[in-house]
Biotite code that builds the C-alpha atoms (Angstrom):
import biotite.structure as struc

atoms = struc.array([
    struc.Atom([92.833, 98.523, 101.178], chain_id="A", res_id=1, res_name="LYS", atom_name="CA", element="C"),
    struc.Atom([92.790, 101.675, 99.114], chain_id="A", res_id=2, res_name="GLU", atom_name="CA", element="C"),
    struc.Atom([95.158, 104.610, 99.426], chain_id="A", res_id=3, res_name="HIS", atom_name="CA", element="C"),
    struc.Atom([93.682, 108.126, 99.182], chain_id="A", res_id=4, res_name="PRO", atom_name="CA", element="C"),
    struc.Atom([96.082, 108.952, 96.326], chain_id="A", res_id=5, res_name="CYS", atom_name="CA", element="C"),
    struc.Atom([94.939, 107.312, 93.087], chain_id="A", res_id=6, res_name="LYS", atom_name="CA", element="C"),
    struc.Atom([98.568, 106.743, 92.007], chain_id="A", res_id=7, res_name="PHE", atom_name="CA", element="C"),
    struc.Atom([99.463, 104.597, 95.021], chain_id="A", res_id=8, res_name="ILE", atom_name="CA", element="C"),
    struc.Atom([98.293, 101.042, 95.587], chain_id="A", res_id=9, res_name="GLY", atom_name="CA", element="C"),
    struc.Atom([98.785, 98.888, 98.675], chain_id="A", res_id=10, res_name="ILE", atom_name="CA", element="C"),
    struc.Atom([100.148, 95.441, 97.846], chain_id="A", res_id=11, res_name="ALA", atom_name="CA", element="C"),
    struc.Atom([98.999, 92.478, 99.873], chain_id="A", res_id=12, res_name="GLU", atom_name="CA", element="C"),
    struc.Atom([101.558, 90.389, 101.726], chain_id="A", res_id=13, res_name="LYS", atom_name="CA", element="C"),
    struc.Atom([102.275, 87.143, 99.902], chain_id="A", res_id=14, res_name="GLN", atom_name="CA", element="C"),
    struc.Atom([104.221, 84.351, 101.650], chain_id="A", res_id=15, res_name="VAL", atom_name="CA", element="C"),
    struc.Atom([106.530, 82.555, 99.238], chain_id="A", res_id=16, res_name="CYS", atom_name="CA", element="C"),
    struc.Atom([106.019, 78.804, 99.626], chain_id="A", res_id=17, res_name="ARG", atom_name="CA", element="C"),
    struc.Atom([108.722, 77.597, 97.256], chain_id="A", res_id=18, res_name="ASP", atom_name="CA", element="C"),
    struc.Atom([110.576, 78.489, 94.061], chain_id="A", res_id=19, res_name="ILE", atom_name="CA", element="C"),
    struc.Atom([107.710, 77.347, 91.802], chain_id="A", res_id=20, res_name="ALA", atom_name="CA", element="C"),
    struc.Atom([105.258, 79.553, 93.718], chain_id="A", res_id=21, res_name="HIS", atom_name="CA", element="C"),
    struc.Atom([107.693, 82.477, 93.516], chain_id="A", res_id=22, res_name="PHE", atom_name="CA", element="C"),
    struc.Atom([108.189, 82.115, 89.753], chain_id="A", res_id=23, res_name="GLU", atom_name="CA", element="C"),
    struc.Atom([104.442, 81.814, 89.142], chain_id="A", res_id=24, res_name="SER", atom_name="CA", element="C"),
    struc.Atom([103.642, 84.857, 91.286], chain_id="A", res_id=25, res_name="TYR", atom_name="CA", element="C"),
    struc.Atom([106.439, 86.889, 89.703], chain_id="A", res_id=26, res_name="PHE", atom_name="CA", element="C"),
    struc.Atom([105.185, 86.045, 86.205], chain_id="A", res_id=27, res_name="GLN", atom_name="CA", element="C"),
    struc.Atom([101.637, 87.075, 87.198], chain_id="A", res_id=28, res_name="ASP", atom_name="CA", element="C"),
    struc.Atom([102.950, 90.462, 88.380], chain_id="A", res_id=29, res_name="VAL", atom_name="CA", element="C"),
    struc.Atom([104.844, 90.980, 85.107], chain_id="A", res_id=30, res_name="ILE", atom_name="CA", element="C"),
    struc.Atom([101.851, 89.859, 83.008], chain_id="A", res_id=31, res_name="ASP", atom_name="CA", element="C"),
    struc.Atom([99.686, 92.460, 84.778], chain_id="A", res_id=32, res_name="LYS", atom_name="CA", element="C"),
    struc.Atom([102.145, 95.238, 83.920], chain_id="A", res_id=33, res_name="GLY", atom_name="CA", element="C"),
    struc.Atom([104.150, 95.286, 87.141], chain_id="A", res_id=34, res_name="GLY", atom_name="CA", element="C"),
    struc.Atom([107.897, 95.917, 87.174], chain_id="A", res_id=35, res_name="GLU", atom_name="CA", element="C"),
    struc.Atom([108.801, 93.246, 89.688], chain_id="A", res_id=36, res_name="GLY", atom_name="CA", element="C"),
    struc.Atom([108.513, 92.264, 93.320], chain_id="A", res_id=37, res_name="ILE", atom_name="CA", element="C"),
    struc.Atom([110.382, 92.865, 96.550], chain_id="A", res_id=38, res_name="ILE", atom_name="CA", element="C"),
    struc.Atom([111.229, 89.932, 98.776], chain_id="A", res_id=39, res_name="LEU", atom_name="CA", element="C"),
    struc.Atom([111.548, 90.609, 102.483], chain_id="A", res_id=40, res_name="ARG", atom_name="CA", element="C"),
    struc.Atom([113.295, 88.470, 105.071], chain_id="A", res_id=41, res_name="ASP", atom_name="CA", element="C"),
    struc.Atom([110.639, 88.186, 107.808], chain_id="A", res_id=42, res_name="PRO", atom_name="CA", element="C"),
    struc.Atom([113.325, 87.861, 110.497], chain_id="A", res_id=43, res_name="HIS", atom_name="CA", element="C"),
    struc.Atom([114.988, 91.205, 109.801], chain_id="A", res_id=44, res_name="VAL", atom_name="CA", element="C"),
    struc.Atom([113.621, 94.173, 111.748], chain_id="A", res_id=45, res_name="LEU", atom_name="CA", element="C"),
    struc.Atom([112.049, 96.925, 109.685], chain_id="A", res_id=46, res_name="LEU", atom_name="CA", element="C"),
    struc.Atom([114.313, 99.921, 109.286], chain_id="A", res_id=47, res_name="GLN", atom_name="CA", element="C"),
    struc.Atom([114.307, 103.033, 107.110], chain_id="A", res_id=48, res_name="PRO", atom_name="CA", element="C"),
    struc.Atom([116.524, 103.160, 104.026], chain_id="A", res_id=49, res_name="GLY", atom_name="CA", element="C"),
    struc.Atom([118.357, 100.274, 102.381], chain_id="A", res_id=50, res_name="ARG", atom_name="CA", element="C"),
    struc.Atom([118.465, 96.959, 104.179], chain_id="A", res_id=51, res_name="SER", atom_name="CA", element="C"),
    struc.Atom([120.054, 93.559, 103.618], chain_id="A", res_id=52, res_name="ALA", atom_name="CA", element="C"),
    struc.Atom([116.642, 92.119, 104.522], chain_id="A", res_id=53, res_name="GLY", atom_name="CA", element="C"),
    struc.Atom([115.138, 93.128, 101.168], chain_id="A", res_id=54, res_name="TYR", atom_name="CA", element="C"),
    struc.Atom([115.791, 91.814, 97.688], chain_id="A", res_id=55, res_name="LEU", atom_name="CA", element="C"),
    struc.Atom([114.300, 93.535, 94.652], chain_id="A", res_id=56, res_name="LYS", atom_name="CA", element="C"),
    struc.Atom([113.587, 91.138, 91.769], chain_id="A", res_id=57, res_name="HIS", atom_name="CA", element="C"),
    struc.Atom([112.518, 92.684, 88.483], chain_id="A", res_id=58, res_name="LYS", atom_name="CA", element="C"),
    struc.Atom([112.813, 92.321, 84.738], chain_id="A", res_id=59, res_name="VAL", atom_name="CA", element="C"),
    struc.Atom([115.373, 94.612, 83.142], chain_id="A", res_id=60, res_name="SER", atom_name="CA", element="C"),
    struc.Atom([115.096, 95.942, 79.610], chain_id="A", res_id=61, res_name="PHE", atom_name="CA", element="C"),
    struc.Atom([118.166, 97.422, 77.965], chain_id="A", res_id=62, res_name="TYR", atom_name="CA", element="C"),
    struc.Atom([118.289, 99.755, 74.963], chain_id="A", res_id=63, res_name="ALA", atom_name="CA", element="C"),
    struc.Atom([121.840, 98.795, 74.012], chain_id="A", res_id=64, res_name="SER", atom_name="CA", element="C"),
    struc.Atom([122.571, 95.627, 72.000], chain_id="A", res_id=65, res_name="PRO", atom_name="CA", element="C"),
    struc.Atom([124.915, 94.296, 74.707], chain_id="A", res_id=66, res_name="SER", atom_name="CA", element="C"),
    struc.Atom([123.066, 94.396, 78.035], chain_id="A", res_id=67, res_name="PRO", atom_name="CA", element="C"),
    struc.Atom([124.910, 94.531, 81.295], chain_id="A", res_id=68, res_name="THR", atom_name="CA", element="C"),
    struc.Atom([124.534, 91.121, 82.898], chain_id="A", res_id=69, res_name="PRO", atom_name="CA", element="C"),
    struc.Atom([122.020, 91.024, 85.711], chain_id="A", res_id=70, res_name="SER", atom_name="CA", element="C"),
    struc.Atom([122.950, 89.504, 89.068], chain_id="A", res_id=71, res_name="PRO", atom_name="CA", element="C"),
    struc.Atom([122.967, 85.703, 89.030], chain_id="A", res_id=72, res_name="PRO", atom_name="CA", element="C"),
    struc.Atom([119.782, 83.901, 89.968], chain_id="A", res_id=73, res_name="ARG", atom_name="CA", element="C"),
    struc.Atom([121.771, 82.385, 92.821], chain_id="A", res_id=74, res_name="ASN", atom_name="CA", element="C"),
    struc.Atom([121.234, 85.636, 94.747], chain_id="A", res_id=75, res_name="THR", atom_name="CA", element="C"),
    struc.Atom([117.481, 85.094, 94.782], chain_id="A", res_id=76, res_name="LEU", atom_name="CA", element="C"),
    struc.Atom([117.674, 81.375, 95.503], chain_id="A", res_id=77, res_name="TYR", atom_name="CA", element="C"),
    struc.Atom([120.211, 81.804, 98.309], chain_id="A", res_id=78, res_name="SER", atom_name="CA", element="C"),
    struc.Atom([118.017, 84.550, 99.834], chain_id="A", res_id=79, res_name="PHE", atom_name="CA", element="C"),
    struc.Atom([114.973, 82.229, 99.867], chain_id="A", res_id=80, res_name="ILE", atom_name="CA", element="C"),
    struc.Atom([117.086, 79.269, 101.011], chain_id="A", res_id=81, res_name="HIS", atom_name="CA", element="C"),
    struc.Atom([118.513, 81.239, 103.953], chain_id="A", res_id=82, res_name="ASN", atom_name="CA", element="C"),
    struc.Atom([115.047, 82.305, 105.073], chain_id="A", res_id=83, res_name="ILE", atom_name="CA", element="C"),
    struc.Atom([113.820, 78.707, 104.829], chain_id="A", res_id=84, res_name="ARG", atom_name="CA", element="C"),
    struc.Atom([116.761, 77.453, 106.939], chain_id="A", res_id=85, res_name="ASN", atom_name="CA", element="C"),
    struc.Atom([116.076, 80.064, 109.625], chain_id="A", res_id=86, res_name="ILE", atom_name="CA", element="C"),
    struc.Atom([112.400, 79.060, 109.698], chain_id="A", res_id=87, res_name="GLU", atom_name="CA", element="C"),
    struc.Atom([113.271, 75.364, 110.085], chain_id="A", res_id=88, res_name="MET", atom_name="CA", element="C"),
    struc.Atom([115.735, 76.092, 112.908], chain_id="A", res_id=89, res_name="GLN", atom_name="CA", element="C"),
    struc.Atom([113.189, 78.212, 114.776], chain_id="A", res_id=90, res_name="ARG", atom_name="CA", element="C"),
    struc.Atom([110.626, 75.405, 114.582], chain_id="A", res_id=91, res_name="GLN", atom_name="CA", element="C"),
    struc.Atom([112.983, 72.942, 116.307], chain_id="A", res_id=92, res_name="LYS", atom_name="CA", element="C"),
])
């Protein structure tokens, strides 16, 4: 779907199957010039503003020789793991 403004693009929904799929998709986005991706917990209601149901995952580039450490990967993996557990419980 195209947006009337040439500077805005509509991203398709992509369901993350597992960590390997996530890493492959993320690398494809970066290789195509994207900054990163946003993961959304499908069980959290949409709401305006910041939400605990979203996790932004992007590559950071620092100009200084000693970069500020980025959040641990555990944040991303625990986010995906929690969503997977909720899905499995709902299927029971």
